[in-house]
C-alpha positions in Angstrom: 30.2 -18.6 -17.6 30.0 -14.8 -17.2 29.2 -12.8 -20.4 29.7 -9.1 -20.1 28.3 -6.7 -22.7 29.5 -3.1 -23.0 26.6 -0.7 -22.7 28.7 2.5 -22.9 27.6 5.3 -25.3 29.7 4.1 -28.3 28.5 0.5 -28.0 24.9 1.7 -27.3 25.0 3.5 -30.6 26.2 0.3 -32.3 23.3 -1.8 -30.9 24.3 -3.1 -27.5 20.7 -3.0 -26.3 19.7 -5.3 -29.1 22.6 -7.6 -28.4 21.7 -7.8 -24.7 18.0 -8.5 -25.5 18.9 -11.2 -28.0 21.4 -12.8 -25.7 18.8 -12.8 -22.9 16.3 -14.6 -25.3 18.9 -17.1 -26.5 19.9 -18.0 -23.0 16.3 -18.5 -22.0 15.4 -20.5 -25.1 18.3 -22.8 -24.5 17.5 -23.0 -20.7 21.0 -21.8 -19.8 20.0 -19.4 -17.0 21.9 -21.6 -14.4 25.1 -21.8 -16.6 25.3 -18.3 -18.1 25.4 -15.0 -16.2 24.7 -12.0 -18.4 26.0 -8.7 -17.2 26.5 -5.1 -18.5 29.3 -2.7 -18.0 30.3 0.7 -19.1 33.2 1.4 -21.5 35.5 -1.5 -22.0 38.1 0.7 -23.7 37.7 -0.8 -27.2 35.2 1.5 -28.7 36.3 1.2 -32.3 35.4 -2.5 -32.2 32.0 -2.3 -30.4 29.6 -3.8 -29.4 32.2 -5.3 -27.0 31.4 -8.5 -25.3 33.7 -10.3 -22.8 33.7 -13.9 -21.9 36.1 -15.2 -19.4 38.7 -12.4 -20.0 38.4 -12.7 -23.8 36.9 -9.8 -25.9 34.7 -10.1 -28.9 33.1 -7.7 -31.3 29.4 -8.4 -31.8 26.6 -6.7 -33.6 22.9 -7.2 -33.7 23.4 -9.0 -37.0 26.1 -11.4 -35.7 24.8 -12.1 -32.2 23.1 -15.4 -33.1 26.2 -16.9 -34.6 28.3 -15.5 -31.7 26.0 -17.2 -29.2 26.2 -20.5 -31.1 30.0 -20.4 -31.5 31.1 -18.9 -28.2 28.5 -19.6 -25.6 26.3 -22.6 -26.6 29.3 -24.7 -27.7 31.2 -24.0 -24.4 28.4 -24.8 -22.0 26.7 -27.8 -23.6 
C-alpha cells in the first residue's frame, strides 16, 4: 500500500509534518514497514481540504487530530 501525504505549503500550515510523523510512528508500532510505503508530495490540488492524503488513488482529508482514527480506519484495516 502506498500512502502519499501532501507537504505543500497549504498542507504544511495545516499540520502535514505532524501527520507524517504520526503515520511513521503508527506504521512502526504496528510493524507494517513491509506493507505500507509512506511518501510525500507537493501540492495535490485540493488545498481547501488539506492535509491531503492519498491511498491507492483515493484522497482523504486528515489533520493531526484525526490521524490516529484515519490510520485505524483506512490503513490498518486494509493491510491486516
